[in-house]
C-alpha positions in Angstrom: 0.2 -0.1 0.0 1.2 3.4 -1.0 0.8 5.0 2.4 2.4 2.4 4.5 5.6 4.5 4.9 3.7 7.5 6.0 1.6 5.5 8.5 4.7 3.7 9.8 6.3 7.2 10.3 3.4 8.5 12.2 3.3 5.5 14.4 6.9 5.8 15.0 6.7 9.3 16.1 3.8 8.8 18.5 5.9 5.8 19.8 8.9 7.9 20.3 6.8 10.6 21.7 5.4 8.2 24.4 8.7 6.8 25.3 10.0 10.2 25.8 7.0 11.0 28.1 7.3 7.9 30.3 11.4 8.1 30.0 11.5 4.7 28.2 14.6 4.6 26.0 13.7 1.4 24.5 10.3 2.6 23.1 12.1 5.8 22.0 14.4 3.8 19.9 11.9 1.5 18.5 10.0 4.8 17.4 12.9 6.2 15.7 13.3 2.8 13.9 9.9 2.5 12.9 10.2 6.1 11.5 13.1 5.3 9.6 11.6 2.0 8.0 8.7 4.3 7.0 10.9 6.5 5.2 12.6 3.7 3.4 9.1 2.1 2.4 8.1 5.7 1.1 11.3 5.8 -1.1 10.9 2.4 -2.2 7.3 3.2 -3.3 8.2 6.2 -5.1 11.0 4.6 -6.8 8.8 1.7 -7.9 6.0 4.3 -9.1 8.8 6.1 -11.2 10.0 2.9 -12.8 6.4 1.9 -13.6 5.9 5.3 -15.1 9.0 4.9 -17.2 8.0 1.4 -18.4 4.6 2.8 -19.4 6.2 5.6 -21.3 8.6 3.2 -23.1 5.6 1.0 -24.1 3.7 4.0 -25.3 6.7 5.4 -27.5 6.8 2.0 -29.1 3.0 1.9 -29.7 3.0 5.3 -31.1 5.9 4.2 -33.4 4.2 1.3 -34.7 1.2 3.4 -35.6 3.4 5.8 -37.6 4.9 3.0 -39.4 1.6 1.7 -40.3 0.5 5.0 -41.7 3.7 5.4 -43.9 2.7 1.9 -45.6 
């Protein structure tokens, strides 16, 4: 899901804040790790979306070239 990264970041911020509130270093660390994981997921999703867009663009260019070739005949 595309929003997994953002969701993980939000959960991580909440966990980190809760850890700070009760002075629980372990929870703070888990929250920070969850935020980093969310950022990685978000970047991976962005990269996947970009790659899919590139592939679609290439497919369209070949389709457009085929149409132009057929018109020339």
